[in-house]
C-alpha positions in Angstrom: -3.9 -16.8 -1.2 -6.5 -18.7 0.9 -6.0 -21.7 -1.4 -2.5 -21.9 -0.5 -3.3 -21.9 3.3 -5.7 -24.8 2.7 -3.0 -26.7 0.6 -0.6 -26.3 3.6 -3.2 -27.2 6.3 -2.0 -30.8 6.1 1.7 -29.6 5.6 4.5 -27.9 7.3 6.5 -30.2 9.5 9.8 -32.0 9.3 9.2 -35.1 11.5 6.6 -37.4 13.0 3.5 -36.2 14.5 3.7 -34.6 18.1 3.1 -36.9 21.0 3.0 -34.1 23.5 -0.1 -32.5 25.1 -1.9 -29.3 23.9 0.3 -26.0 23.7 3.5 -28.0 23.4 6.2 -28.4 20.7 6.1 -32.1 21.1 8.0 -34.8 19.2 10.5 -37.4 20.5 14.2 -36.9 21.2 16.8 -36.9 18.6 17.5 -40.6 18.9 13.7 -41.4 18.2 13.1 -43.2 21.7 13.3 -40.6 24.3 10.5 -38.9 26.2 8.2 -36.2 24.4 9.7 -32.8 24.9 6.9 -30.0 25.9 7.3 -26.5 25.7 4.4 -24.1 26.1 4.2 -20.5 24.8 1.6 -18.0 25.9 1.7 -15.9 22.8 2.7 -16.3 19.2 4.7 -13.1 19.7 7.2 -15.1 21.7 8.1 -16.8 18.4 6.8 -14.7 15.5 6.7 -10.9 15.1 5.1 -8.9 12.4 7.8 -6.6 11.6 6.2 -4.7 8.7 2.9 -4.4 6.8 1.2 -2.3 4.5 -1.5 -1.9 1.8 -3.0 0.2 -0.8 -6.4 0.3 -2.2 -7.1 0.1 -6.0 -10.0 1.3 -8.1 -11.8 -1.1 -10.5 -9.4 -2.3 -13.1 -11.4 -1.2 -16.1 -14.4 1.2 -16.9 -17.7 -0.6 -16.1 -16.2 -3.1 -13.6 -17.3 -2.8 -9.9 -14.6 -5.0 -8.3 -12.4 -3.2 -5.8 -8.9 -4.6 -4.9 -6.2 -4.0 -2.2 -2.6 -4.5 -2.8 -0.8 -5.7 0.4 2.4 -7.1 1.8 3.7 -8.1 5.4 6.9 -9.3 6.7 7.3 -11.6 9.6 10.3 -12.6 11.6 11.2 -15.6 13.9 12.5 -13.9 17.1 12.9 -17.0 19.0 16.0 -19.5 19.3 13.8 -22.3 17.9 12.9 -23.3 14.3 9.3 -22.5 13.8 7.5 -25.2 11.7 4.2 -24.9 9.9 3.4 -21.2 10.7 0.1 -20.0 9.3 -1.1 -16.4 8.9 -4.3 -14.6 8.4 -4.8 -11.0 7.1 -8.0 -9.2 7.9 -9.2 -5.9 5.9 -11.9 -3.7 7.5 -13.3 -0.4 6.4 -13.5 2.8 8.4 -16.5 1.5 10.6 -14.6 -1.5 11.5 -16.7 -3.9 9.1 -14.7 -6.7 7.6 -14.3 -6.3 3.8 -11.9 -9.1 3.0 -9.3 -11.6 4.3 -6.5 -13.6 3.1 -4.1 -16.5 4.5 -0.8 -18.0 3.8 1.8 -20.2 5.5 5.5 -21.1 5.7 6.8 -24.5 6.4 10.1 -23.7 8.1 11.3 -20.4 9.5 14.7 -20.4 11.2 15.8 -18.3 14.3 16.3 -14.8 13.0 14.8 -15.5 9.5 12.3 -13.2 7.9 9.3 -14.3 5.6 7.3 -11.9 3.4 4.0 -12.3 1.8 2.2 -10.0 -0.6 -0.7 -10.2 -3.1 -3.5 -8.3 -4.8 -6.8 -9.3 -3.2 -10.5 -8.7 -4.0 -12.4 -6.8 -1.3 -16.1 -5.9 -0.8 -15.4 -2.3 0.2 -12.5 0.2 0.7 -10.0 -1.0 3.2 -9.0 1.4 6.1 -7.3 -1.3 8.3 -5.1 -4.3 7.9 -4.4 -6.6 10.6 -2.0 -9.7 10.4 -1.9 -12.4 13.1 -0.3 -15.8 13.4 -3.3 -18.4 13.6 -0.9 -21.5 14.0 2.6 -22.6 14.9 2.6 -26.3 14.4 5.9 -27.2 15.8 9.1 -25.8 17.3 12.5 -27.5 17.0 16.0 -26.8 17.9 18.4 -25.7 15.2 20.2 -29.0 15.3 16.9 -30.9 14.8 16.7 -32.7 18.1 13.0 -32.6 18.5 11.5 -33.0 15.0 13.9 -35.1 13.1 14.1 -33.0 10.0 14.4 -34.3 6.6 17.7 -32.6 6.2 19.9 -30.1 8.3 17.9 -26.7 8.6 19.2 -24.2 6.2 18.0 -21.0 4.6 17.3 -21.0 0.9 18.8 -18.0 -1.0 16.9 -16.2 -3.8 18.1 -13.7 -6.2 16.1 -11.9 -9.0 15.0 -8.5 -10.4 15.0 -6.1 -7.6 12.6 -3.6 -9.2 9.3 -3.5 -11.2 7.7 -0.9 -13.1 4.1 0.1 -12.9 1.9 0.0 -15.9 -0.9 -1.7 -17.7 -2.2 -4.8 -16.1 -1.8 -5.9 -12.5 0.8 -8.7 -12.9 4.2 -9.2 -14.3 6.2 -12.4 -14.5 9.8 -12.4 -13.0 12.4 -15.2 -13.0 14.3 -15.6 -9.9 17.2 -18.0 -9.1 16.9 -20.3 -6.0 20.0 -21.7 -4.5 19.2 -25.1 -2.7 21.3 -25.0 0.4 19.8 -28.3 1.6 21.6 -31.7 1.1 18.3 -33.1 -0.4 16.3 -32.0 -3.4 13.6 -29.3 -2.8 10.6 -28.0 -4.5 10.7 -24.4 -3.2 7.9 -21.9 -3.2 8.9 -18.1 -3.6 7.0 -15.2 -2.4 7.5 -11.5 -2.9 6.7 -8.1 -1.5 6.6 -4.8 -3.4 7.5 -1.5 -1.8 6.9 2.0 -3.3 9.5 4.7 -3.6 8.8 5.6 0.1 9.5 1.9 1.2 5.8 1.3 2.1 4.6 -2.2 1.4 1.9 -2.1 -1.4 1.8 -5.4 -2.9 3.6 -8.7 -3.8 3.2 -11.9 -5.4 4.3 -15.8 -5.4 5.6 -18.5 -7.7 2.9 -20.2 -9.8 2.4 -23.5 -11.8 4.0 -26.6 -10.9 6.9 -26.4 -8.6 10.2 -27.5 -10.0 12.7 -29.8 -8.2 16.1 -28.3 -7.5 18.8 -30.8 -6.7 20.9 -30.7 -3.5 23.5 -27.9 -3.8 22.2 -26.7 -7.1 20.3 -23.7 -8.2 17.3 -23.2 -10.6 15.0 -20.8 -11.9 11.5 -20.1 -10.6 8.9 -17.9 -12.0 7.1 -15.6 -9.9 4.0 -13.5 -10.7 4.3 -10.0 -9.1 1.6 -7.3 -8.5 2.5 -4.4 -10.5 -0.2 -2.1 -9.7 2.2 0.7 -8.6 1.6 4.2 -10.3 2.1 4.3 -14.2 5.9 4.9 -14.7 6.8 4.4 -11.1 9.2 1.9 -9.8 8.9 -0.4 -6.9 11.3 -2.4 -4.9 10.8 -6.1 -4.8 12.0 -8.4 -2.0 11.9 -12.3 -2.4 11.5 -15.1 0.1 11.7 -18.7 -0.3 10.2 -21.7 1.6 11.3 -25.3 0.9 7.8 -26.5 1.3 8.5 -29.6 3.6 5.3 -31.3 4.5 4.2 -33.8 7.0 0.9 -34.7 8.8 -0.4 -31.9 10.8 -0.2 -32.3 14.6 -3.3 -32.4 16.6 -1.7 -30.4 19.4 0.0 -27.4 17.7 2.2 -25.2 19.8 0.1 -22.3 19.1 -3.4 -22.1 17.6 -5.8 -19.1 17.3 -8.3 -19.9 14.5 
């Protein structure tokens, strides 16, 4: 997942680079020649809330192997009235003594007001995890839902995704699932799909993401996307899967993000 974060470090915006000062949403007005619009936030919590998170330690996958893994998932929500663009996250795992044992990162390019986004995976760790902490490390831009600040490539819309709602535990740690993504934008998109997995009690214990070359889906059309899902549940047990989709819009990263805590 860290590779995904690095790939999106130059991404996640729907318009030109910000011209506002540090700690502002920046950008020109909707007609392109207005004054830069600044908006300061004092905490990422004003925009993004971590609404759920969970993890599960796993033993080495086979006798003689020493690698330890943790399956994890988290869900965030945009609790503001602005569109959050280029949001980056970091997950830190620590043991009972508070010593770091592993970390992971991810990002979403567009998160609409009230929209949720979930991330999950299976991560290698250096010791058994006792704590998991999720934080927002960057919010690149904020925009109004009608796109007055950032000049989006198309009107903001939430992509819809349908697919298998359960996954069974068993041998191996991954299982491929094919989901159907409906492109609600009026331009083609190459979406990325993420997933979180819950156990029978509803706790987050893993997840996954689409893989391989992203396929373009035409405006107003729908298409299949393959997702690799962590299946380290219990043998014979069934986990519930939730899917989330990001249009993966890209633009140069602003030098003055709305929020940054690296």
